[in-house]
N, C-alpha and C positions, 0 to 999 in steps of 0.2 A: 739826421736821425735813426739811429740804429734799429737793423730790422731783426725778427725773433722769430724763428719759424719753427717752433718745437712741435713733434707730432703726437697730439693729445688723445688717447683711446677712453672714450667715453663709455666702453662697456669693462675696464677695468675694474678692478676692486679697489685700485688707490683713486684716492681721489683727484678730481684735476687742478685744484689751486697745489697739490705737493709734486705731481708731475712738472704742473708750471714752473713751482719751487726749483726741482733738482734740475732741470733743461736748464734754467739762468746758472745756476749756481755750479755748474760741469762746467758750462759755457764760458764763466770765470774764471773758473781755478785751473782750466786748461789753457788760458789766455786769448780763448778767440773772442770776448768780449773784454776790450781795455779797461785800464784805470780812467776812470773820470770820462768813460762814453756816457751820453744822455739816453734813460732805456724812453720807450715809447709811453705814453700817457695811460693810464688804466682803460678809458674810454679808447682808445686809439686802439690799444693791443687785444681788446676784449672786441673790436667792431673784424680785425684782420682775424681773429682765429676763428669768431663766430660762435663763440661763448657770453653769457654774462658778467657782467664787473666782477660780480662777486670773487670768483674762484680769481683773477687777476689781481683783485686787491688783498687777496688774502696771501698769494704767494709773495707779493710784493713787502706785506707786513710781515711774512717769516724772514724774507730778506735783509729787511731793515733791523728787524732787533736779532740777527746772527752778526750784521755789520758788513754783508756782501752789498750794501748799498746805502750812501748819504743821501739825506733829503737837504735840499738848496732850497728855501725859501720864496714861492712864484717863479722858479725855474725848473723843478720836477727833480725826480731822481736820477742818481748819477752813481755808476761803479766806482764803488772804492778800490783804493791801492791796497792788495795784498800781499800782505810779507811773509808769504812761506815758501820754504825749502822744500817739500816733497809734497807736490799736488796731489798727487794720487794717493797719497796716505791721509790727507788733511780731506779730499773728498770724500772718502771711503767712513771718516770717523763721523762728519759733520750729517752724512747723507743718513747714516744710522739713528743717530741720537743729535736731532735738531733742539738747538739752545731755545730756552722760553725765554729769552731776553736779550736785545742786542747786548752786544759783548765782543772783547780781546780776546780772540782765542790762542790757548796755549799753544806753544809749537810741539810740532812731531815728537818729539822725545820728554815731553813736560806729562804726565799722569796727571788728570784733575781726580781730587781726591773727596772734595767738597765743594758744592756747587750753589752758591747764593744764587740763586737765578729767580729774581722777580716772579714770576710766571708759573713758576712751582707751587704745586699741592701737594697734601698728605695723600697719597691712592691708598696707603699700604692699609688705611680704614676706612674705606669705601665699601659699603654694603652690598659686594660683591653679589651673593648668592639674594639677594631679596632684588637687586635689578634684575638680573637674570631672570628668575620665575615671573616678575612683572612684564618683560621684554617678552618673553616667550606666553603671556596671556594676549598679548597685543598681536599676536601674530597665528592666532585661530582663526577658523575659517569662518565664524561668525564676526570677527572683528576686521572684514575684506575690506570696508571704506578705508581701514588703515594705510592701503598699498594708493589709495589716489591722493588727489592734490590736499583734499583739505579747507577748511576754512579760512579763507585768505586772512582775518585778522587772526587765527588763532582759535584752537577748540574752545568752546564758549564754557565750558564746564569748568576746565583748566583756570581760564582767564577768570573765574566766579574765583578759586582757591587763590590765585595768584592776587586778586584782590581783597582776599578777606586779610593775609599774611602780609601784605604790605602796609593796611592798615593795625596790623597787632604789633609788627616789628620797627616800622620806620614811620608811623603816622599817615602815611598817604592818603587822603580822601578821593576817591575815585569810585567809578562803577565799573563794572567787567567792562562794558559796550565802550570803554573809554584807552582800554587796554589793547597792542597789538603785538602779539610774540614775533621775536623774530630770533634770527639765526645767528646770533650773536653779537657782541657791542658792536661792532665796525659796520655789521649789515643793517644793524637800527639806526645808527647814527647816518647814515647812505640815505635810506629811507626817510629819516626825519628832514636832510637837507635836501632832498628832494623835493618835500612838502613846503618849502619855506623858502627858497631861491628864488621865486617869481616876487616874493616881497621884502626880503632882507636882502640888501647888498651889502651891508658891512659886519661886522662879526667882532666880535671882543672877545676875546680868547685868555684865558691864564697863560703868563708870560714863560712857561716851560708845562710842557703836556706831555701824554703818552706818546711817541715818535707815529704809533697808528696813526691816530688822532689827527698828528700834524700832518702827515702824506695824505688823509682822507680830506682834511679842508682844502690843500694845495688844491686837488682837481674839483672844485666849484669857482665859482670867479667870485666869490664875496672878497670886498678889500678887510684883510684881517688888521685889529689893532690890539697887540699885547699888551695885557693889563697887568702892572705889577703887583707882586706878592709881597703882603706884609707879615707880620709873627701871628696876627689872627685874621689872616686871608686875603683877599684881593683886595686892592687898591678901590674902595667906592667913588676915591676922586677920580681916577684914570675912568669909570666906567662912564659917569657923570658927565666926562669930558669926550669921549668918545664918539657922540655922533651915531652910535651902534642901531641897528637894527636887533641884535638878539646877542646873549653873552652865553660863552662855556666857560662851567664851572665845575668844579669837585667839591663842594661845602665842608662835607663830614670828613673828608681827608685827603687835603690837596695832594695829586700826584705831579710830580714824585717828592716833594719838600715835607707833605704830611704834616701841616698844620690844618686847623680848623676854623671856619669862618663865625666868627663869633657873632649872636644873638643881636646885638645893633646893628652890625653891618649888614646881615641878614634882611631885618626891617626896610632899613634903606634901600638896599638892592632891589625889592621887593615892590617899595615904593616908587623907586624910579621905573622898573618896569611899567608900573600902571599908567603911571605918568605918562610917557612917550611910549605907549601902548608897544612895548618890544617883549621880547622872549629871552625869558631864563633857560638855556638846557642844563639840568643838574645830572649829572652822572654820579650815582651812587654807587659806584661800581664795588664796593667792599664795607659798606655799611651795617651790613648786618656783625663786621668785627670789632667790637670794642672791649677794653678789659681795666679792669679796676674803678670803672662808671659807668653809669647809667646810659646806654645807645642814646645818642643826639638825635632827635627828630628829623627828619626830612625837611628841606627847604619848601619843597611841595606842600607840606603840611599846612605852612602858613599863608599859604596863598588864598588870596581872597578873589583875584580877580582871574583866574583861568590865565595867568600868564606863565607859570614854569610847566615845562616839558620833563617829565620825570624818565630816566633812563636807568636800567640796572640791570644784572644779569646773575645767571646759576655759573659761572665760571667756577667762583670760590668755592660754592657751594658744592655742586658735585663736581665739574671738572669742563677745563676749556674744549673739550672732546664734544660734548654733550652739543654745541652750538646752541645754545638757548637764553634769548635775552627776551626784554619788554620795555615798550616805549608807553609812558600813561601820556595820550594826546588831549590837551583843550579841545572842546566839541568843534572851533573853527578848521582844527588840524584833522580832527577826525573824519569830516565832512569832506575835505580832500583826497584825503586815504582811499574813502568809497569813490568818489568821481575820477579814482585813476590818476591822481596828479603824479605817479611815480612811474617807474621801469617794472616792479616785479610783478611775479602772479604768484609766485611761492613762496612762502617764507618758511617757518621750520618744520622740520619733518614731523609727518601728524604720528609717527608711532612713536616718537620718543616723547612728545606732546603727553600721548596719552598714558604714556609709562609714567611720566612724571606723574602727571593725573593722578595714577591709581596709588602712586608713591604718599601724594599727599593725602589720600582720602585715608588710606589705611594708619597715619600718622606717626609711619617711619618718617618723614622727612622731618616731622619735628623733630624727632629725638636726633635722630641724624645731627640737623646743626645741633640743638644741645651739646650734643657730643663731639663736633669739630669746635665751636668757642671753648671748651675746656681744654682741648688738647691743644688750639692755635692759643691760649693764651698761656700754658705751661711752655710754648715753645718761645713766647715770645717773651715771658718771663727769665727763661734759662736763655737767649740771647743777651739781654741787658745785663744777667748776671756776671756772665762771660766776658762783656766787655768791661764792666767795672770792676772783674778781678785782673783783668790782662791789660787792660789800657790804662795811662797815667791819666789825671784830674785833668789836665789841657785839653784831651779828647773830646770831641763834643757829637754827640747821639742826637738826632733829628728826627720828629715825625714818631714817637714812640708812643704806647698807647692803646693803637687802634691799627688795623689793617694788616698785611702779610708783610712790611719791609720796615726797614728804617734808613735813615742816611747816617755814615758815618765821617768823620771830619778827624783823622788821627792826629794832626796838629804837630807833626814832623819833619816838614821841610820838603816832603813829596809834594810835585804835583799828580795830578788826578790818573796818567797814564802810567807814572811811576808806581804808582800804589798798585795800580792793576797789573802790572807788568813783576813786581815784587809779591803778590798773591800768589801769581802764576806758577810763580819759580819753586814755592814749595806743596802745589799742587791744590790752591784754593781760587774756585774764579768769584772774584766778586766784579761789581760791573760801575761803567762810570754814567755819572750823571748830566754833563753837561750837551749829550744828546737830546736831551727834553726841551734844551731853551730855544726858544724861540732865535734868540740871536744872543751872540755870547758874553752882552754885559747881564743877561740874566743868570748866566751861568753860577753855580755856587763853585769857589775855589776850592780845590784838592779834596773832594766828595766823594764820597762809593755807594752804591746801594748794596745792600744786605736783605735780599728775602730769605726767609725762614721756612716757608710753609712745606717746602719736599725734603726738609732734611730732619732727622729725630733728632732727638735733645742731649743724647750723647755726640754726635756728629755735631751739631752748632758748637757744640761745647770744643771740640776739637780742633774745628775749623777755625774758631776766632782765636785758641791759641797758639796755632801756624801762623794767624794773621799776624799776630802781635810779635811773631818773632821775626816775620817777614819784614816789618813795619818799624822793628826797632833801629837798623841801621841805619836810618838818617838821624837819628833823634840828638 
C-alpha cells in the first residue's frame, strides 16, 4: 500500500483538504506516485494523519474530479496515468485553477477559452455586498457564540426556515427537528451512511452516479447493486429483485443522464420501500432549477411511511464554497443521530449558518433564487438554441429542461475520448460521461457533458460554435 506523508498545517488559512490535494497532485505530477498505484483508503489515511475523514474525502473527490485518480469498484482509488509533457507547467496551472469536474486536461500549448464544467455556477451575480454585510453582522461581539461549536443538528431557527423553504419549493413535509445541516453533499451522505450501515447491508444505486458519490460508497461495506436506467428513470424491476435495504436515486434530474423519474415509478418505488422496510435516499441536488414546466415535487412529498431520506444542498443556490447541505431524516434515524451513532462532533460552520439565516429572514434569499432561476433559464435556452443552430439534426441532446447541464451525442463517428480531445484543440473543455458509470456496460456511447452554469450566454454560443467546428472533422 502506498504511504503518503504530507505536512499539514492546521494553522494555515488554506483548508486541510486543499493542502492534501496539492500534496498528492504534486507527487503525481513529479512522478513520485506512479501510475496505477493504489491510494490508502479514506479511513486509513485519516487515521495516519490524525485528522477527520472529511478533509481526506474532499481531497480525494477533487483528485477524482480532475482525473488524477481513478476509482475501481470494490478495489479503491488508483493513480491515473498522466499524459503530460511539461510537469511543472501543468502543476502550476491546475493548482491555481482546480477544475470543477473530472476532466481530460488540455496540453500545455493549448488555452482553455470556454470551460463547460458541470460544477461551475454563475459567481458574477452573487449578492456580494449583502452577504458581506450579513457575515460582518455575525462577527459582532454580541454574536460571540458563533465562534463556538454550535448545535450538532444545525441552528434551530435556520432549520425552521429550511423546512418552510423545502415545503414551498419542493413539497417536502417535515418538521425542523428532522433536519440535520451538513457541510456539503458528501459530508451529509457520509453521515447518513454511518447511521444506516448497521441496518443496511445491500445498497441499490443508480447505474451511473456522480463519481464523488461512487467513491464515498466504496468506503463502506455495502454490497452495491447497480440499478438500470430507463427513459423514465430507474428500473423498478431491478429494484424489486435487488434484495437491497436502501436505494440511492436522483429522481428529479438524474445525474448525469438527466431523466426524471415518472410518477408511476415513484409510487411503485415507495410501495416497495414500505413493504420491505427499506430506505430511499433521494438526492435532490438541483431540484430548484426547472425550465418551461412547473417544478416536480420531491419523492419525499409523496412518502406516507417515513421511508424517504431527503438530501439537498445550497451549492447550486449560493456556491459550493459555503459547504452547506441538509438531510431530512425519518424519526428512527434521527434517534440514532442523537445517540451519536456517527463520528461527527461538528457539522457546518455556525457563522455561515447564521449568515444564511439572516439572508433568508430578510427575503433576499427568495429574491436571489428567483433571479438565478431566470438567469439559468436563459443560459439553458441559449445552449439549446446554439446546439440546434450549429449541430445537425442527427445530434442528440439528453437531459434538457432542468439542472445546469446537458449531455451531447454529436453522432459524428468520434468516440468519447476523441470528442474531448477535439474540443481541447479549439480551446473548449467538455467532459466525458463514461466515468460516472458503475461499469462499462452502463456507459453511454460517444457522449460528453456540457455544464452551462458558469458561462455567460455569449460564451455559451461561442463555445458551441467552436465545438461544432471541432466535431465536424469526422462527419
